[in-house]
C-alpha positions in Angstrom: -104.2 -79.2 83.9 -101.3 -77.7 82.0 -101.5 -74.5 80.1 -99.3 -73.5 77.1 -98.4 -69.9 77.9 -96.6 -68.9 74.8 -97.1 -69.4 71.1 -94.6 -71.5 69.2 -93.9 -74.7 67.4 -94.6 -77.9 69.4 -94.1 -81.2 67.6 -94.1 -79.4 64.3 -97.4 -77.7 64.8 -97.8 -73.9 65.2 -99.7 -73.0 68.4 -101.1 -69.7 69.4 -101.2 -68.8 73.1 -103.8 -70.9 74.7 -106.5 -69.2 76.8 -107.9 -72.5 78.0 -106.5 -75.2 80.2 -105.5 -78.5 78.6 -104.3 -81.8 79.8 -102.3 -82.4 76.6 -100.4 -79.3 75.7 -98.0 -81.4 73.5 -100.7 -82.6 71.1 -99.2 -83.3 67.7 -102.0 -82.1 65.5 -104.6 -79.3 65.3 -107.8 -79.8 63.4 -111.0 -77.9 63.2 -114.5 -79.1 62.2 -116.8 -77.5 59.6 -119.9 -78.9 61.3 -121.0 -81.7 63.7 -119.8 -84.3 61.2 -116.3 -85.8 61.2 -115.3 -83.8 58.1 -112.1 -82.0 59.2 -110.3 -79.0 57.9 -106.7 -77.9 58.6 -106.5 -74.9 60.9 -103.5 -72.6 60.3 -102.2 -69.7 62.3 -103.8 -67.4 59.8 -107.2 -68.7 60.5 -107.1 -67.3 64.0 -106.7 -63.6 63.2 -110.2 -62.9 64.6 -109.1 -63.7 68.1 -109.9 -67.5 68.1 -107.5 -69.8 69.9 -106.7 -73.4 69.6 -107.7 -75.8 72.4 -105.0 -78.4 72.0 -106.0 -81.1 74.4 -108.8 -83.2 75.9 -110.5 -86.2 74.4 -113.8 -84.7 73.2 -112.6 -81.2 72.7 -109.3 -82.1 71.0 -108.7 -80.1 67.9 -111.6 -77.7 68.1 -111.0 -74.0 67.4 -112.6 -71.8 70.1 -113.3 -68.2 70.3 -112.3 -66.0 73.2 -115.4 -66.9 75.1 -114.8 -70.6 74.8 -117.3 -71.4 72.1 -116.5 -73.9 69.4 -115.9 -72.0 66.1 -117.3 -73.6 63.0 -117.6 -72.6 59.4 -120.9 -71.9 57.6 -120.5 -75.0 55.5 -122.1 -73.5 52.4 -119.9 -73.7 49.4 -117.8 -70.5 48.9 -118.8 -69.0 52.2 -116.1 -68.2 54.7 -118.3 -67.0 57.6 -117.4 -68.5 61.0 -118.8 -68.1 64.5 -118.9 -69.8 67.8 -122.5 -68.8 68.5 -125.3 -71.1 67.3 -127.8 -68.2 67.1 -125.4 -66.1 65.0 -124.8 -69.0 62.6 -128.6 -69.6 62.3 -129.2 -65.9 61.6 -126.3 -65.8 59.0 -127.7 -68.8 57.1 -131.2 -67.3 57.1 -130.1 -63.8 56.0 -127.4 -64.8 53.5 -128.5 -68.2 52.2 -132.2 -68.3 52.8 -132.0 -71.4 55.0 -134.6 -72.0 57.7 -135.8 -68.4 57.4 -138.3 -67.2 60.0 -140.1 -64.2 58.5 -141.2 -61.3 60.7 -144.2 -59.4 59.3 -145.3 -55.9 60.0 -148.6 -55.9 61.9 -149.9 -52.7 60.5 -153.0 -52.8 58.4 -152.4 -53.1 54.7 -148.6 -53.2 55.1 -147.0 -56.2 53.4 -143.5 -55.6 54.7 -141.6 -58.5 56.1 -138.0 -59.1 57.2 -135.7 -61.8 58.3 -134.7 -59.9 61.4 -137.0 -58.7 64.2 -135.0 -55.6 64.6 -135.7 -54.8 60.9 -139.4 -54.7 61.7 -138.8 -52.3 64.5 -136.8 -50.0 62.3 -139.4 -50.2 59.5 -142.2 -49.3 61.9 -140.3 -46.4 63.2 -139.4 -45.0 59.7 -142.6 -45.8 57.9 -145.4 -45.9 60.5 -143.9 -43.5 63.1 -144.3 -46.2 65.8 -142.0 -46.1 68.9 -140.0 -43.3 67.4 -137.5 -41.4 69.6 -137.8 -37.9 68.0 -134.8 -35.6 67.9 -136.1 -32.0 68.0 -134.2 -29.0 66.8 -133.6 -26.7 69.8 -133.3 -23.5 67.9 -135.9 -20.8 68.6 -138.8 -20.8 66.2 -137.7 -24.1 64.5 -140.1 -27.0 64.7 -138.0 -29.5 62.8 -137.7 -33.0 64.1 -135.9 -36.0 62.9 -135.9 -39.8 63.6 -132.1 -39.9 63.9 -129.5 -37.8 65.6 -127.5 -37.7 62.4 -130.4 -36.2 60.4 -130.8 -33.5 63.0 -127.1 -32.8 62.9 -127.4 -32.3 59.1 -130.4 -30.1 59.5 -128.7 -27.8 61.9 -125.6 -27.6 59.7 -127.6 -27.0 56.5 -130.2 -24.6 57.9 -128.7 -23.0 60.9 -124.9 -23.2 60.1 -124.2 -25.0 63.3 -121.2 -27.3 63.4 -120.8 -26.9 59.6 -117.8 -28.6 57.9 -117.2 -26.3 55.0 -115.7 -27.7 51.7 -113.5 -25.1 50.1 -112.5 -25.0 46.4 -108.7 -25.4 46.2 -108.3 -23.6 42.9 -106.3 -20.4 42.9 -108.4 -17.2 43.3 -111.6 -19.1 43.9 -113.4 -18.5 47.2 -116.3 -20.9 46.6 -117.3 -23.0 49.6 -120.2 -25.4 50.2 -121.6 -27.6 52.9 -121.8 -30.6 50.7 -118.8 -32.4 49.2 -120.9 -33.4 46.1 -121.6 -29.7 45.5 -117.9 -28.9 45.5 -117.3 -31.6 42.9 -120.1 -30.2 40.7 -118.7 -26.7 41.1 -115.2 -27.8 40.0 -116.6 -29.6 37.0 -118.9 -26.7 35.9 -116.5 -23.8 36.7 -113.0 -25.2 36.5 -113.5 -28.1 34.0 -112.0 -30.5 36.5 -112.9 -34.2 36.3 -115.6 -33.5 33.7 -117.3 -36.3 31.9 -118.1 -34.6 28.6 -121.3 -35.4 26.7 -120.5 -35.0 22.9 -123.0 -34.6 20.1 -123.0 -37.6 17.8 -124.3 -35.8 14.7 -121.9 -35.7 11.8 -119.9 -32.5 11.6 -121.0 -31.2 15.0 -118.3 -30.7 17.7 -120.8 -29.6 20.4 -120.1 -31.0 23.9 -121.8 -30.4 27.2 -121.1 -31.1 30.9 -124.6 -32.4 31.5 -126.6 -34.9 29.5 -129.7 -32.6 29.7 -127.7 -29.8 28.0 -126.8 -32.2 25.1 -130.3 -33.3 24.8 -131.6 -29.7 24.5 -128.8 -29.0 21.9 -129.8 -31.9 19.7 -133.5 -30.9 19.9 -132.9 -27.2 19.2 -130.1 -27.5 16.6 -130.6 -30.8 15.0 -134.4 -31.3 15.6 -133.5 -34.8 16.9 -136.2 -35.3 19.5 -136.0 -39.0 19.2 -132.2 -39.3 19.0 -130.5 -40.5 22.2 -126.9 -39.8 23.0 
C-alpha cells in the first residue's frame, strides 16, 4: 500500500499529509459524507484544521474524512449545526444535548428530588452539590478553621479572602491612591465611586432637576425624599 507522505496538489486536488495507508494515492477527488446516505459534501483543506486527515483511496473508504484515530468524521446533519466527530457516542450525546434527539434522561434518585439531566455525570455533580453525596471535601488546613469546600477552587478563594494566603491584589492605578482589593469587581466599583471612572450615571427625570447618582438605589431615594415620587421609576 502506498502512502502519500507530503501535502500538496495531486490531480488538481489539495491533499493533506496522510496518516493512513492507501492503495490509490493519486485519487482525483475528495468527498466527505454527512451521514450514512450518499449525500456528499465537498471537503476542503480548511475543513481539516481540527486534525482530521483525508483517506484518499480504497473502494469502500474512498473519500471519507477521518480523524487522527482513524474514525470516519461526519457532520451532525441538523440544519445550521457545524458539529463534527468521528465517535458515534459523541455524536449521539451531542444530538441529545443540543437538539433534544433521542434523549435518555438520568434522574436523581433522592426522595422528593425532581432533578433530571441528559448526562449521567450531571447527576453525579448534582448529588455532590445538592445532596452532599460522594463529595470529596477540601478542608482548610489553617489552625482553628473548620471551613471546607466541595471544590479546590472554592478552598483557594477562601484562603485568599479569609487568611490572605496566595492573594492576588488588585491595586488602583490612579495617582496618589493606595486602594487595593482582593476582588477585581471591587476595584471597578472603587474607581467608579471614588474616581468617577466608567460611571453609568442615573439621572433624575423630574423637570428642572439635575440630580444624578452612581447607583440606582440612590436615585430612587432622592426621588422619594425630594419629589415624593414613590411610584415613579427611573
